[in-house]
C-alpha positions as CSV (number, residue, x, y, z in Angstrom):
1,M,-0.7,7.8,4.3
2,S,-0.6,7.3,0.6
3,T,0.3,4.0,-1.0
4,Y,3.0,3.9,-3.7
5,L,4.2,1.2,-6.0
6,T,7.6,1.4,-7.6
7,I,8.2,-1.2,-10.2
8,L,11.9,-2.0,-10.1
9,G,11.9,-4.6,-12.9
10,F,9.2,-6.0,-15.3
11,N,11.1,-8.0,-17.8
12,S,10.8,-11.8,-18.3
13,A,13.7,-14.2,-17.9
14,I,16.5,-12.3,-19.6
15,P,17.6,-8.9,-18.4
16,T,18.2,-6.2,-20.9
17,I,20.1,-2.9,-20.9
18,T,17.0,-1.0,-20.2
19,S,14.9,-3.4,-18.1
20,S,15.4,-5.8,-15.2
21,P,13.6,-9.0,-14.1
22,T,10.6,-8.8,-11.8
23,A,10.8,-6.9,-8.6
24,Q,8.5,-4.3,-6.9
25,F,8.7,-2.0,-3.9
26,L,5.4,-1.3,-2.3
27,E,4.9,1.4,0.4
28,M,1.6,1.0,2.2
29,E,0.7,2.5,5.6
30,E,4.3,3.3,6.4
31,R,5.3,-0.3,5.7
32,A,7.7,-1.3,2.9
33,F,7.2,-4.6,1.1
34,L,9.5,-6.1,-1.5
35,I,7.7,-8.3,-4.0
36,D,9.9,-10.7,-5.9
37,C,13.6,-10.2,-6.2
38,G,15.1,-10.9,-9.7
39,E,18.7,-10.3,-10.5
40,G,19.9,-6.8,-9.9
41,T,17.1,-5.8,-7.5
42,Q,19.4,-4.2,-5.0
43,V,20.8,-1.9,-7.8
44,Q,17.3,-0.9,-8.7
45,L,16.5,-0.2,-5.1
46,R,19.4,2.1,-5.0
47,K,18.3,3.9,-8.1
48,A,14.8,4.3,-6.6
49,K,16.4,5.7,-3.5
50,A,14.6,3.2,-1.4
51,R,15.8,2.7,2.2
52,F,17.0,-0.9,2.6
53,S,16.4,-0.7,6.3
54,K,12.6,-0.2,5.8
55,I,12.3,-3.6,4.1
56,N,11.3,-6.2,6.8
57,N,9.1,-8.4,4.6
58,I,9.9,-9.9,1.2
59,F,7.3,-11.9,-0.8
60,I,8.6,-14.3,-3.5
61,S,6.1,-15.6,-6.0
62,H,8.0,-18.7,-7.2
63,L,11.5,-20.1,-7.5
64,H,12.3,-19.3,-11.1
65,G,15.5,-17.3,-11.2
66,D,14.1,-14.1,-12.7
67,H,12.0,-13.8,-9.6
68,C,14.4,-14.8,-6.8
69,F,18.1,-14.8,-7.9
70,G,18.6,-11.3,-6.5
71,L,17.7,-12.4,-3.0
72,P,21.0,-13.8,-1.9
73,G,22.8,-10.7,-2.9
74,L,20.3,-8.4,-1.3
75,I,20.5,-10.3,2.0
76,A,24.3,-10.2,1.8
77,S,24.1,-6.4,1.3
78,F,21.8,-6.1,4.3
79,R,24.5,-7.6,6.4
80,L,27.2,-5.3,5.0
81,L,25.0,-2.3,5.8
82,G,24.8,-3.4,9.4
83,R,21.3,-4.8,9.6
84,D,20.4,-6.4,12.9
85,M,16.6,-6.6,12.6
86,P,14.9,-9.9,11.6
87,L,13.9,-10.3,8.0
88,N,10.7,-12.2,7.0
89,V,10.8,-14.0,3.7
90,Y,7.6,-15.5,2.3
91,G,7.8,-17.9,-0.5
92,P,7.3,-21.4,-1.8
93,K,8.4,-24.5,0.1
94,G,12.0,-25.0,-0.7
95,I,13.1,-21.3,-0.5
96,K,14.8,-21.9,2.9
97,E,16.8,-24.8,1.6
98,M,17.8,-22.8,-1.5
99,M,18.9,-19.8,0.5
100,E,20.6,-21.6,3.4
101,T,22.5,-23.8,0.9
102,I,23.8,-20.7,-0.8
103,F,24.8,-19.1,2.5
104,R,26.5,-22.3,3.6
105,L,28.5,-22.8,0.5
106,T,29.6,-19.2,0.2
107,E,30.2,-18.9,4.0
108,T,27.9,-15.9,4.1
109,H,27.4,-14.7,7.7
110,R,24.3,-12.7,8.0
111,G,24.4,-11.2,11.5
112,F,20.6,-11.1,11.7
113,E,17.8,-13.6,11.6
114,V,16.0,-14.6,8.4
115,I,12.6,-16.0,9.2
116,Y,11.2,-18.2,6.3
117,H,7.5,-18.5,5.9
118,E,7.2,-21.4,3.4
119,L,4.0,-21.7,1.4
120,S,2.4,-24.8,-0.1
121,G,-1.3,-24.1,0.0
122,K,-3.5,-24.3,-3.0
123,T,-6.2,-21.9,-1.7
124,S,-5.9,-18.3,-0.7
125,E,-4.7,-17.7,2.8
126,K,-3.8,-14.7,5.0
127,I,0.0,-14.8,5.5
128,Y,0.7,-11.4,7.0
129,E,-1.3,-9.1,9.3
130,D,-0.6,-6.1,11.5
131,N,-2.9,-3.3,12.7
132,R,-3.0,-1.6,9.4
133,V,-2.2,-4.0,6.6
134,E,-3.0,-7.6,5.6
135,V,-1.6,-9.8,2.8
136,F,-3.2,-12.8,1.2
137,T,-1.8,-15.3,-1.3
138,I,-3.3,-15.6,-4.8
139,P,-2.7,-19.2,-6.0
140,L,-1.6,-19.1,-9.7
141,D,-1.1,-21.7,-12.4
142,H,2.5,-21.7,-13.6
143,R,4.9,-24.5,-14.5
144,I,6.0,-24.7,-10.8
145,Y,4.2,-23.8,-7.6
146,C,3.5,-20.0,-7.7
147,N,1.5,-17.4,-5.7
148,G,0.5,-13.9,-6.4
149,Y,-0.1,-11.6,-3.5
150,L,-3.0,-9.3,-2.5
151,F,-2.1,-6.3,-0.2
152,K,-5.0,-4.6,1.5
153,E,-5.2,-1.7,3.9
154,K,-7.5,-2.3,6.8
155,P,-10.5,-0.1,7.3
156,K,-9.4,3.3,8.5
157,E,-10.6,5.4,11.4
158,R,-13.5,7.8,10.8
159,H,-12.7,11.6,10.7
160,L,-14.0,13.8,13.5
161,N,-16.6,16.4,12.5
162,M,-15.2,19.1,14.7
163,Q,-18.0,21.5,13.8
164,E,-20.4,19.1,15.5
165,V,-18.1,17.8,18.3
166,S,-17.4,21.4,19.5
167,K,-21.1,21.8,20.2
168,Y,-20.9,19.4,23.2
169,S,-18.7,20.4,26.1
170,E,-19.0,16.9,27.6
171,I,-16.9,15.5,24.7
172,E,-13.3,15.6,25.7
173,T,-10.1,14.9,23.8
174,C,-9.9,11.5,25.5
175,D,-13.2,10.6,23.8
176,Y,-11.9,11.2,20.3
177,H,-10.4,7.8,19.8
178,N,-13.7,6.0,20.5
179,L,-15.5,8.4,18.1
180,K,-12.9,7.6,15.4
181,L,-13.6,3.9,15.9
182,G,-17.3,4.5,15.2
183,K,-18.7,4.5,18.7
184,D,-21.7,6.7,19.8
185,F,-21.3,9.2,22.6
186,I,-23.7,9.1,25.6
187,L,-24.3,12.5,27.3
188,S,-24.7,12.7,31.1
189,D,-28.5,12.9,30.7
190,G,-28.5,9.6,28.8
191,Y,-29.1,11.1,25.4
192,V,-27.2,9.2,22.7
193,L,-25.3,11.2,20.1
194,K,-25.0,9.0,17.0
195,N,-21.5,8.5,15.6
196,E,-22.5,9.5,12.1
197,I,-23.4,13.0,13.4
198,L,-20.0,13.5,15.2
199,T,-17.8,12.0,12.5
200,L,-17.2,11.9,8.8
201,E,-16.6,8.9,6.5
202,P,-13.0,7.5,6.7
203,T,-10.5,7.7,3.9
204,K,-11.0,4.8,1.5
205,S,-8.7,1.9,2.1
206,V,-6.8,0.8,-1.0
207,S,-5.7,-2.6,-2.3
208,Y,-3.1,-3.9,-4.7
209,A,-2.8,-7.3,-6.4
210,F,0.3,-8.8,-7.9
211,C,-0.1,-11.7,-10.3
212,S,2.9,-13.2,-12.0
213,D,3.6,-15.8,-13.5
214,T,0.4,-17.7,-14.5
215,R,-1.7,-19.1,-17.2
216,Y,-5.1,-17.5,-17.7
217,L,-6.9,-18.3,-14.5
218,E,-10.4,-17.1,-13.8
219,D,-10.2,-18.6,-10.3
220,I,-8.4,-15.5,-9.1
221,I,-11.2,-13.2,-10.0
222,P,-13.1,-13.4,-6.7
223,L,-9.8,-12.8,-4.9
224,I,-8.8,-9.6,-6.7
225,E,-12.3,-8.2,-7.3
226,N,-12.4,-4.4,-7.1
227,V,-8.8,-3.9,-6.3
228,D,-7.5,-0.4,-7.0
229,V,-4.5,-1.6,-9.1
230,L,-3.7,-5.0,-10.6
231,Y,-0.3,-6.0,-11.9
232,H,-0.8,-9.0,-14.2
233,E,1.8,-10.7,-16.4
234,S,1.3,-10.6,-20.1
235,T,4.3,-12.4,-21.5
236,F,2.9,-12.8,-25.0
237,L,0.4,-11.3,-27.4
238,H,-2.7,-13.4,-28.1
239,D,-1.5,-14.7,-31.4
240,L,0.9,-16.8,-29.3
241,K,-1.7,-18.1,-26.9
242,E,-0.7,-21.7,-27.5
243,M,2.9,-20.8,-26.5
244,A,1.6,-18.9,-23.5
245,D,-0.4,-22.0,-22.3
246,Y,2.6,-24.3,-22.9
247,T,5.1,-22.1,-21.0
248,G,2.6,-21.2,-18.2
249,H,2.0,-17.6,-19.1
250,T,-0.8,-15.2,-20.0
251,T,-1.4,-13.0,-23.0
252,A,-2.1,-9.3,-22.9
253,L,-5.7,-9.9,-24.1
254,E,-6.2,-12.5,-21.3
255,A,-4.8,-10.2,-18.6
256,A,-7.3,-7.5,-19.8
257,R,-10.1,-10.0,-19.5
258,I,-9.2,-10.8,-16.0
259,A,-9.1,-7.1,-15.1
260,R,-12.5,-6.4,-16.7
261,K,-14.1,-9.4,-15.0
262,A,-12.6,-8.5,-11.7
263,N,-13.7,-4.8,-12.1
264,V,-10.3,-3.5,-11.1
265,G,-9.4,0.1,-11.2
266,K,-6.2,0.0,-13.2
267,L,-4.2,-2.8,-14.9
268,I,-0.5,-2.7,-15.2
269,L,1.0,-5.2,-17.7
270,G,4.4,-6.8,-17.3
271,H,6.8,-9.8,-17.7
272,F,7.2,-9.2,-21.4
273,S,9.0,-11.7,-23.7
274,N,12.2,-10.3,-25.2
275,R,10.8,-11.1,-28.7
276,Y,8.9,-7.8,-28.6
277,S,11.0,-4.6,-29.2
278,D,8.0,-2.3,-29.1
279,L,6.0,-2.8,-25.9
280,S,3.1,-0.5,-27.0
281,V,1.7,-3.6,-28.8
282,F,0.7,-4.9,-25.4
283,T,-1.4,-2.0,-24.4
284,D,-2.9,-1.9,-27.9
285,E,-4.2,-5.4,-27.4
286,A,-5.2,-5.0,-23.8
287,R,-7.1,-1.8,-24.3
288,E,-9.5,-3.4,-26.7
289,V,-10.9,-5.2,-23.7
290,F,-9.9,-3.1,-20.7
291,P,-9.2,0.6,-21.6
292,N,-7.5,1.4,-18.3
293,S,-4.4,-0.7,-19.2
294,F,-0.9,0.6,-18.9
295,L,2.8,-0.3,-19.4
296,P,5.0,-0.2,-16.4
297,K,7.7,2.5,-16.1
298,A,10.8,1.4,-14.3
299,L,11.5,3.3,-11.1
300,E,8.4,5.4,-11.4
301,A,6.4,5.6,-8.1
302,V,2.8,5.1,-8.9
303,K,0.2,6.3,-6.4
304,I,-2.5,3.7,-5.6
305,G,-5.9,5.0,-4.8
């Protein structure tokens, strides 16, 4: 299955007519993950024709409003749409208190369980895993506690080389699963058929890293090394580096340096300050360091890998 990223919003703190605050919809191995949930996220999900019922896991980077103020409304909409499946919310310590206070004061009755996974660690940790996908935190350096997230497909099964398999009548359909897992096949006379003869290389697993908001932080490079796509905030151009440091943000030039040092496949910039009317200046600056840098396009589904 292909992996697609739909960027629902990429603006910084103040929404505009044409752009929304941070939110992303990631489809990986038939799973749907929501990353951050700024104001208006549920409207953007509607525009993207995303199925609300597919979202079972939401990852919030930090508790600044442009990354989480859309969450109460989205959960309320889930209830109105008849949701009964549990919802997992991963985010900084305090997110449960924030959300439950809102629900209590507004007398919002959910009708389904919200399971909070509160994070406080300062080193990367695996926070989600199933048989196909795993998710790790990427500790960042912002004004408040903040994590990015690394999404990785697990290694995939090998492909059967049916031209070779068909040569051996002893290999039955029930043996295919073990072959796909990389196991050799032993004939009745004891001869071992090596797996690499009977199978072909598996489809490459893909990975995606989301990093927003943060100061320039080389500590993340080993965590995101060789990812297929990196989304990294670039709130300012480099002539305002001092302001970026003060406010806990990164410049386009610095984001490109991270991408180059981590040897990522593609860099998507985002979280732009509203002081810039022409966003092409961000790719102009970044491409001087990392040519494969791009601006996000709202609601466009980008294939990863």
